[in-house]
C-alpha positions as CSV (number, residue, x, y, z in Angstrom):
1,M,162.7,101.2,35.8
2,T,161.4,98.3,38.0
3,L,162.4,97.5,41.5
4,I,161.6,94.1,42.9
5,E,161.8,93.1,46.6
6,T,161.8,89.4,47.1
7,G,160.1,87.6,50.1
8,D,163.6,86.9,51.5
9,G,164.2,90.7,51.5
10,H,166.6,90.9,48.3
11,F,166.2,93.9,46.0
12,V,166.6,93.4,42.4
13,L,166.6,96.5,40.0
14,V,165.7,96.1,36.4
15,D,166.7,99.0,34.1
16,I,166.7,102.6,34.8
17,N,165.7,105.8,33.2
18,I,166.6,108.7,35.3
19,R,166.7,111.9,33.2
20,A,167.9,115.3,33.9
21,A,164.4,116.6,34.2
22,A,163.7,114.1,37.1
23,D,166.7,115.3,38.9
24,D,165.8,119.1,38.6
25,P,164.2,120.2,41.9
26,K,162.5,123.1,40.1
27,G,160.9,120.9,37.4
28,D,157.6,119.0,37.5
29,A,159.0,115.7,36.5
30,P,158.9,113.2,39.4
31,D,162.1,112.6,41.3
32,V,162.3,108.9,40.5
33,A,165.8,108.6,41.8
34,A,164.6,109.8,45.4
35,Q,161.7,107.3,45.0
36,L,164.2,104.5,44.4
37,K,166.6,105.5,47.1
38,G,163.8,105.9,49.6
39,R,163.1,102.1,49.3
40,L,166.7,100.8,49.5
41,K,168.5,99.6,52.5
42,R,172.1,100.7,53.6
43,D,174.7,98.4,54.6
44,E,176.9,98.5,57.9
45,H,179.2,101.0,56.2
46,G,176.2,103.3,55.4
47,R,176.2,102.6,51.7
48,R,172.7,102.4,50.0
49,Y,172.6,99.3,47.7
50,V,170.7,97.0,45.4
51,D,171.6,93.3,45.7
52,A,171.3,92.9,41.9
53,F,170.9,95.1,38.9
54,L,169.7,93.6,35.5
55,L,170.2,95.6,32.4
56,T,168.0,94.1,29.8
57,H,169.8,96.0,26.8
58,P,172.1,99.1,26.5
59,D,169.6,101.5,24.9
60,N,169.8,105.0,26.5
61,D,166.2,104.9,28.0
62,H,167.1,101.8,29.8
63,C,170.3,102.8,31.5
64,R,170.1,106.6,31.7
65,G,171.2,108.0,34.9
66,L,173.7,105.2,35.8
67,Q,176.9,107.2,36.2
68,K,175.2,109.9,38.2
69,H,173.3,107.8,40.7
70,F,175.3,104.4,40.9
71,H,178.7,103.7,42.2
72,L,181.1,102.1,39.6
73,G,184.5,100.8,40.5
74,P,185.9,99.1,43.4
75,L,183.9,99.7,46.8
76,D,187.0,101.3,48.4
77,D,186.5,104.2,46.0
78,W,182.8,104.8,47.2
79,N,182.5,108.1,49.2
80,E,180.0,109.3,51.5
81,K,179.6,112.7,50.0
82,D,178.5,111.3,46.6
83,D,176.3,108.8,48.4
84,K,175.8,106.7,45.2
85,I,173.9,103.5,45.1
86,V,176.2,100.3,45.3
87,I,175.5,97.5,42.9
88,R,176.4,94.4,44.8
89,E,176.0,92.2,41.7
90,M,175.5,93.2,38.0
91,W,173.6,90.9,35.7
92,S,174.8,91.7,32.2
93,S,174.8,90.0,28.9
94,P,178.0,90.6,26.6
95,I,176.2,89.1,23.6
96,V,173.3,91.7,23.9
97,F,175.9,94.4,24.2
98,R,177.8,93.1,21.2
99,R,174.5,93.0,19.0
100,A,173.5,96.5,20.1
101,S,176.9,98.1,19.4
102,S,176.8,96.5,15.9
103,Q,173.6,98.4,15.1
104,H,174.2,101.9,16.7
105,S,176.7,103.8,18.8
106,L,176.3,103.2,22.7
107,C,175.4,106.1,25.0
108,D,177.9,107.1,27.7
109,D,175.9,105.4,30.4
110,A,175.9,102.1,28.3
111,K,179.7,102.4,27.8
112,A,180.0,102.9,31.6
113,W,178.0,99.8,32.4
114,A,180.2,97.9,29.9
115,A,183.3,99.0,31.3
116,E,182.3,98.1,34.9
117,A,181.1,94.7,33.7
118,R,184.5,94.1,32.1
119,R,186.2,95.3,35.3
120,R,184.3,92.8,37.3
121,V,185.1,89.9,34.9
122,R,188.7,90.7,35.0
123,H,188.5,90.6,38.9
124,F,186.8,87.1,38.7
125,R,189.4,85.7,36.2
126,A,192.2,87.0,38.3
127,N,190.9,85.8,41.8
128,G,188.5,83.0,41.0
129,Y,185.9,84.7,43.2
130,A,184.3,88.0,43.9
131,Y,182.6,89.7,47.0
132,E,179.8,92.2,47.1
133,G,180.5,95.1,44.8
134,D,182.6,93.0,42.5
135,K,180.2,90.4,41.6
136,I,178.7,89.8,38.1
137,K,176.4,87.3,36.6
138,I,176.8,86.7,33.0
139,L,173.4,86.2,31.2
140,G,174.0,84.2,28.0
141,E,177.0,82.8,26.3
142,D,179.1,85.1,24.2
143,V,180.6,84.4,20.8
144,D,183.8,82.5,19.9
145,G,184.1,80.9,23.4
146,K,184.6,84.2,25.1
147,T,182.6,83.1,28.2
148,D,183.8,79.5,28.2
149,D,186.0,80.0,31.2
150,L,183.3,81.8,33.2
151,T,181.2,78.8,34.0
152,E,180.7,79.7,37.6
153,I,179.2,83.1,36.8
154,L,177.5,82.1,33.7
155,V,173.8,81.5,33.1
156,K,173.1,79.9,29.6
157,G,169.9,80.4,27.8
158,G,167.2,78.0,29.1
159,D,168.8,77.8,32.7
160,V,167.0,78.6,35.8
161,F,168.8,80.2,38.7
162,H,167.8,80.9,42.4
163,T,170.8,83.0,43.7
164,I,171.1,86.7,44.1
165,C,174.6,88.1,44.9
166,G,175.8,84.6,45.8
167,V,173.0,83.8,48.1
168,T,170.2,81.3,47.4
169,D,166.9,83.0,47.8
170,A,164.0,80.6,48.5
171,T,161.4,83.1,47.3
172,F,163.1,83.8,43.9
173,G,163.6,81.9,40.6
174,A,164.8,83.3,37.2
175,H,164.4,81.4,33.9
176,L,166.6,82.8,31.2
177,L,164.9,82.6,27.9
178,A,167.0,85.0,25.8
179,P,169.6,86.1,24.5
180,L,169.6,83.3,22.0
181,L,172.8,81.9,20.4
182,A,173.1,82.4,16.6
183,S,174.0,79.3,14.5
184,D,175.6,81.3,11.8
185,D,176.4,85.0,10.8
186,E,173.0,85.6,9.0
187,E,171.1,84.6,12.1
188,A,173.4,86.8,14.4
189,E,172.6,89.7,12.0
190,F,168.9,88.9,12.2
191,L,168.9,88.7,16.0
192,S,170.8,92.0,16.1
193,K,168.3,93.9,14.2
194,N,165.4,92.4,16.3
195,N,166.6,94.4,19.4
196,S,168.3,91.5,21.2
197,S,167.4,91.9,24.8
198,V,167.6,89.8,28.0
199,V,164.2,88.0,28.2
200,I,163.6,86.5,31.6
201,N,160.7,85.0,33.4
202,L,161.0,85.6,37.3
203,S,159.0,83.5,39.9
204,L,158.4,85.2,43.2
205,G,157.0,83.8,46.3
206,K,156.0,85.1,49.7
207,T,157.8,82.5,51.8
208,D,158.8,79.9,49.2
209,L,158.1,78.9,45.5
210,S,155.5,76.4,46.2
211,N,152.8,78.9,44.7
212,P,154.8,81.4,42.8
213,T,153.7,84.6,40.8
214,Y,155.4,84.9,37.4
215,Y,156.7,88.2,36.0
216,L,157.8,88.1,32.4
217,L,160.3,90.8,31.2
218,G,161.2,91.2,27.6
219,G,163.1,94.5,27.3
220,D,162.7,95.8,23.8
221,A,162.7,92.3,22.1
222,E,160.9,92.4,18.9
223,V,158.8,89.9,16.8
224,G,161.8,87.9,15.5
225,I,163.1,87.2,18.9
226,W,159.7,86.1,20.2
227,E,159.1,83.9,17.2
228,R,162.5,82.2,17.8
229,M,161.8,81.7,21.5
230,W,158.4,80.2,20.7
231,N,160.2,77.8,18.2
232,K,162.7,76.8,20.9
233,Y,160.5,76.5,24.0
234,G,156.9,76.4,22.6
235,E,156.5,72.6,23.2
236,D,156.1,73.8,26.9
237,P,154.1,77.0,26.8
238,S,154.3,77.3,30.6
239,V,157.8,78.7,30.1
240,F,156.1,81.9,29.0
241,Q,153.3,82.0,31.5
242,Y,152.9,85.2,33.6
243,D,151.0,87.0,36.1
244,I,152.6,90.3,35.3
245,L,153.9,91.1,31.8
246,V,155.7,94.3,30.9
247,A,154.7,94.8,27.2
248,P,158.1,94.7,25.4
249,H,159.4,97.7,23.7
250,H,157.1,100.1,25.4
251,C,154.0,98.4,24.0
252,S,155.3,98.6,20.3
253,W,153.6,96.8,17.6
254,H,156.9,95.5,16.3
255,S,157.1,93.0,19.1
256,L,153.9,91.3,17.6
257,S,154.1,91.7,14.0
258,W,156.4,92.2,11.0
259,D,154.0,94.7,9.5
260,S,154.3,98.5,9.9
261,W,151.2,99.7,11.8
262,S,151.6,103.4,10.2
263,E,151.8,101.8,6.7
264,C,149.4,98.9,6.9
265,G,146.9,100.0,9.4
266,E,144.3,97.4,10.2
267,D,145.7,95.1,7.5
268,A,148.9,94.5,9.6
269,E,149.1,90.9,10.6
270,V,150.0,89.5,13.9
271,S,152.8,86.9,14.1
272,E,151.5,83.7,15.3
273,G,154.6,82.7,17.1
274,A,155.3,86.0,18.7
275,R,151.5,86.1,20.0
276,N,151.8,82.6,21.2
277,A,154.9,83.5,23.3
278,L,153.3,86.6,24.6
279,G,149.9,85.1,25.0
280,Q,150.3,82.8,28.0
281,P,148.7,84.8,30.8
282,L,147.5,83.1,34.0
283,S,144.1,84.0,35.6
284,G,143.7,87.5,36.4
285,A,147.1,88.6,34.8
286,T,148.2,92.1,34.3
287,I,150.0,93.5,31.3
288,V,151.8,96.8,32.0
289,A,152.7,99.3,29.2
290,S,155.6,101.4,30.4
291,S,155.1,104.2,27.9
292,K,153.3,107.4,27.3
293,E,149.6,107.4,27.1
294,I,148.5,105.3,24.1
295,L,146.4,107.2,21.6
296,D,144.3,106.0,18.6
297,D,146.9,107.2,16.1
298,E,149.8,106.0,13.9
299,A,152.4,106.2,16.8
300,D,154.5,103.2,17.6
301,P,155.7,102.8,20.3
302,P,153.3,103.0,22.1
303,C,150.7,101.4,19.5
304,I,146.9,101.2,19.9
305,R,146.8,98.1,17.9
306,A,149.3,96.5,20.3
307,E,147.2,97.5,23.3
308,R,144.1,96.0,21.5
309,E,146.0,92.8,21.0
310,Y,147.2,92.6,24.5
311,K,143.6,93.1,25.8
312,S,142.6,90.4,23.5
313,I,145.1,88.1,25.1
314,L,144.0,89.0,28.6
315,K,140.1,88.8,28.0
316,P,139.9,84.9,28.4
317,V,141.6,85.2,31.8
318,T,139.8,88.4,33.0
319,G,143.1,90.2,33.0
320,T,143.9,93.9,33.3
321,F,145.9,96.1,31.0
322,T,147.6,99.2,32.4
323,C,149.3,102.1,30.6
324,L,151.6,103.8,33.0
325,G,151.5,107.0,31.1
326,G,147.8,107.2,31.5
327,L,147.9,107.0,35.2
328,K,147.4,110.1,37.4
329,G,149.7,111.2,40.2
330,N,153.5,110.9,40.6
331,E,153.7,107.9,42.9
332,P,155.1,104.5,41.5
333,L,152.6,101.7,40.5
334,E,153.2,99.0,43.2
335,F,152.0,95.5,43.3
336,E,151.8,93.4,46.5
337,I,151.9,89.7,45.8
338,T,150.4,87.5,48.5
339,S,149.4,83.8,48.6
340,S,146.3,82.1,50.0
341,G,144.7,78.9,49.7
342,G,145.4,76.2,47.2
343,P,148.4,76.1,44.8
344,N,146.4,78.0,41.9
345,Q,145.0,80.7,44.1
346,K,146.7,84.1,44.3
347,D,145.5,87.5,45.4
348,R,147.2,90.4,43.9
349,K,146.4,94.2,44.4
350,V,147.8,97.6,43.8
351,T,148.8,99.1,47.1
352,S,150.2,102.3,48.3
353,N,152.5,100.5,50.8
354,L,155.7,98.6,49.9
355,T,155.3,95.0,51.2
356,A,157.6,92.3,50.3
357,P,157.6,90.8,47.7
358,A,156.7,93.7,45.6
359,I,157.0,94.9,42.0
360,L,157.5,98.6,41.4
361,G,157.2,100.2,38.0
362,L,159.0,103.3,38.9
363,A,159.8,105.1,35.7
364,G,156.4,105.0,33.9
365,A,154.0,105.2,36.7
366,A,156.0,108.1,38.3
367,A,155.3,109.9,35.0
368,G,151.5,109.7,35.4
369,S,150.6,113.3,34.4
370,S,150.8,114.4,30.9
371,S,153.2,117.2,31.8
372,A,155.7,114.7,33.3
373,L,158.5,114.2,30.8
374,G,159.3,110.8,32.0
375,A,155.9,109.6,30.7
376,Q,157.4,109.5,27.1
377,P,160.1,107.1,26.1
378,F,162.7,108.4,23.5
379,K,162.6,106.9,19.9
380,H,165.1,104.2,19.2
381,G,167.6,104.2,16.4
């Protein structure tokens, strides 16, 4: 779970994983929902809100807790007793949902997200507009022309946008790199099996975007997705540049290689295309593994070989690799991004205070102790 506060004061939430153990006041798992809510504002009606909520893909460990903690449905149905968080604008990808559902059954929270997304799309189609609480941004075109009439709320692959909940944010930009459209049924099947996710590179600034910091998010995208993105965008490697990268799929080896780590061990080969796409750090960059502690064993994810590869990527730029499950304490990992000097100079530091703009890795860092269940993502598939 990641919360971003922009320089203009907008809050963008990316994925959530609020498990029952985190909601249990008698348990030792950190109350990540309270940590999130404590950082959000309330509107004039007393409703706590996020300006935008991006779901990279509908796996359970990326949307768990949605129905319990977030208001779904028209704003008129919100009630003070439940005090759920309002999602002013959803950022959702129907093609990612379609591919995910073709591989496995969706969890209840994912189904609830999809139902709310459909409600908001119906509202837009019926009215031609939407206000806060009904807004949706569609990330990536759907199959068979299903999104052709949604151009006003559609972001196509390769597009850059600067609006959050219908308002231009001068300190924010988002370059949508995936999902990718498939040219035929065979490629569609391939993209589905490689954990199709929203892949997006965010640019964040203090007062404007003249000297941005880049934050690359890849959900659970695996090696085939990264190879295809490199084939599409690789002529301009700056598309993938980052100051902060969340290692995809909880630091899985399968985002970097076709080979099984448990079967091939050190003979497993790195995909050149995937490594190129994930290997564009800027000076002093940070790669964050949102996972349990990484051990030197056959586990994947997280994978010790992936950690070594990411550290190799960071070495030329004197970067830092951080595994959230290896941190101590229950507080979130927070980054404060500030600008100083020339266009290539940035200062970034970990801070205990929230100062806009900030990137907060809530779910993983909050599970810093080995006893905290939130430190360990659930297996996929």
